[in-house]
C-alpha positions in Angstrom: -131.5 -87.8 -74.6 -129.8 -84.8 -75.2 -127.5 -82.8 -73.8 -129.5 -79.7 -72.0 -127.9 -77.0 -70.9 -128.4 -76.6 -67.0 -128.0 -73.6 -65.2 -126.6 -73.3 -62.0 -128.9 -73.1 -59.0 -128.4 -69.4 -57.9 -130.5 -67.9 -55.2 -131.5 -64.9 -55.6 -131.3 -62.2 -52.7 -133.7 -59.4 -52.3 -132.1 -56.2 -52.8 -132.7 -55.1 -48.9 -131.1 -58.1 -47.8 -128.0 -57.8 -50.0 -127.6 -54.3 -48.5 -127.3 -55.4 -45.0 -125.2 -58.9 -46.2 -121.6 -59.1 -44.8 -120.4 -60.8 -47.3 -119.2 -57.7 -49.4 -121.3 -58.5 -52.1 -123.8 -55.7 -51.4 -122.6 -52.0 -50.7 -123.1 -51.3 -47.1 -124.6 -47.8 -45.9 -122.7 -45.0 -44.5 -124.1 -45.6 -41.0 -122.7 -49.5 -41.1 -119.2 -47.8 -42.0 -119.1 -45.3 -39.0 -120.1 -48.2 -36.5 -116.9 -49.6 -36.2 -115.6 -46.0 -35.5 -118.2 -45.1 -33.1 -117.8 -48.1 -30.8 -113.9 -47.7 -30.5 -114.7 -43.7 -30.0 -117.1 -45.0 -27.0 -114.5 -47.2 -25.6 -112.1 -44.5 -25.7 -114.1 -42.2 -24.3 -114.9 -45.0 -21.8 -111.2 -45.9 -21.0 -110.5 -42.1 -20.9 -113.1 -41.3 -18.2 -111.6 -44.7 -16.5 -108.3 -43.1 -16.8 -109.3 -40.0 -15.0 -111.1 -41.6 -12.6 -107.9 -43.9 -11.4 -105.7 -41.1 -11.6 -108.1 -39.3 -9.0 -108.1 -42.2 -6.8 -104.3 -42.0 -6.9 -103.9 -38.5 -6.2 -106.2 -39.4 -3.4 -105.0 -41.9 -1.9 -101.2 -40.1 -2.3 -102.9 -37.3 -0.4 -104.1 -39.7 2.5 -100.9 -41.2 2.7 -99.2 -38.0 3.0 -101.5 -36.8 5.9 -101.2 -39.9 7.6 -97.7 -39.8 7.4 -97.7 -36.4 8.8 -100.4 -37.1 11.8 -98.6 -40.0 12.7 -95.1 -37.7 12.8 -96.9 -35.4 14.9 -98.6 -38.1 17.2 -94.8 -39.5 17.7 -93.2 -36.2 18.5 -96.1 -35.5 21.0 -95.7 -38.7 22.6 -91.6 -38.0 22.9 -92.4 -34.5 24.4 -95.4 -35.6 27.0 -92.7 -38.7 28.2 -89.9 -35.7 28.4 -92.2 -33.2 30.4 -93.4 -36.3 32.7 -89.9 -37.4 33.3 -89.0 -33.9 34.0 -92.3 -33.8 36.3 -90.8 -36.8 37.8 -87.2 -35.2 38.6 -88.5 -31.6 40.2 -88.8 -33.0 43.8 -85.4 -34.3 43.2 -84.4 -30.6 42.0 -86.1 -28.5 44.8 -84.3 -31.1 47.3 -80.7 -29.7 46.0 -82.1 -25.9 46.1 -83.0 -27.0 49.6 -79.7 -28.6 50.6 -77.7 -25.4 49.0 -79.6 -23.7 51.6 -78.3 -25.6 54.5 -74.8 -24.1 56.0 -72.1 -26.7 56.5 -68.6 -26.3 57.3 -67.7 -28.7 54.5 -66.5 -26.9 51.5 -66.5 -29.8 49.3 -70.2 -30.9 50.5 -71.2 -27.8 49.6 -69.3 -27.5 45.7 -70.5 -31.3 45.3 -74.1 -30.4 46.2 -73.8 -27.3 43.7 -71.9 -29.0 41.2 -75.0 -31.7 41.0 -77.7 -28.9 41.3 -75.8 -27.4 38.0 -75.9 -30.4 36.0 -79.3 -31.4 36.5 -80.6 -28.1 36.4 -78.7 -27.5 32.8 -79.9 -30.9 31.5 -83.2 -30.5 32.3 -83.2 -27.0 30.8 -82.0 -29.0 27.6 -84.7 -31.2 27.7 -87.3 -27.9 27.6 -87.7 -27.0 31.5 -88.4 -23.2 31.8 -88.3 -21.9 35.3 -90.9 -19.0 35.8 -90.2 -15.9 37.2 -92.2 -14.6 40.1 -91.0 -12.3 42.9 -92.8 -9.1 41.8 -95.0 -10.1 39.2 -98.9 -10.0 39.5 -100.7 -13.0 41.0 -101.7 -14.9 37.9 -104.2 -18.5 39.0 -103.7 -20.0 36.1 -99.9 -20.2 36.8 -99.6 -19.2 40.6 -100.9 -21.5 43.4 -101.6 -18.9 46.9 -100.5 -20.5 49.9 -100.5 -17.2 52.0 -102.0 -13.4 51.5 -100.3 -11.1 53.1 -102.0 -7.5 54.2 -99.1 -4.7 53.1 -99.0 -1.2 52.1 -95.4 -1.7 50.6 -96.9 -3.6 47.7 -99.4 -3.3 45.3 -102.8 -5.3 45.4 -102.2 -9.0 44.0 -98.1 -8.8 43.8 -96.1 -11.9 44.3 -93.8 -11.3 47.5 -92.2 -14.6 47.3 -92.6 -18.0 46.5 -92.3 -21.3 48.6 -92.0 -23.5 45.7 -90.6 -22.8 42.1 -92.8 -22.8 39.1 -92.1 -24.4 36.1 -93.2 -24.6 32.0 -92.0 -27.2 30.2 -91.5 -25.7 26.1 -94.4 -23.5 26.7 -96.5 -25.3 28.5 -97.2 -25.5 32.5 -95.5 -27.9 34.1 -95.9 -27.3 37.7 -97.5 -23.8 39.6 -95.2 -21.3 42.0 -97.0 -21.7 45.3 -96.3 -18.3 46.3 -97.2 -15.3 49.0 -99.3 -12.4 48.0 -99.5 -9.3 48.8 -103.1 -7.7 49.5 -104.8 -4.2 50.8 -105.4 -4.2 54.5 -108.9 -4.3 55.3 
């Protein structure tokens, strides 16, 4: 048997299959070369959108936290103010009692000075906390600020003018704390 020349067993790949082959033997079309770039660009765009959404979320959370912080501070301040207002409201009868005690005549001058000193210290401390006395004598009657206890018919004062007060009225930092109990002038019938 002679030596016959054997040809290697080579498979022939049709031309259209060679174009899509990934082994590098065939030339890839332009669309396939741009496919990885397009995928990376799409991924980049998706990540950019996701980043923008996350940044927006962070800004919103920061704004929410800042609003919460301000609201909590305002609530705390209002609570402290309300607590101070209630304390002062409870102290007003004591202040009234000192005012009545100072009107009583006494022969003991040290007693009178002591009462005046205690009244002054208490009054000053309450004013520092926000107590504001109302001036009523000679002002027009306002049912929002005054409580009419007595109506006096007179020609000597204008109609609905306050002639005097039975109990002082007070504001606390601009808000009505206690209305003044007053005597009001009315025109005779």
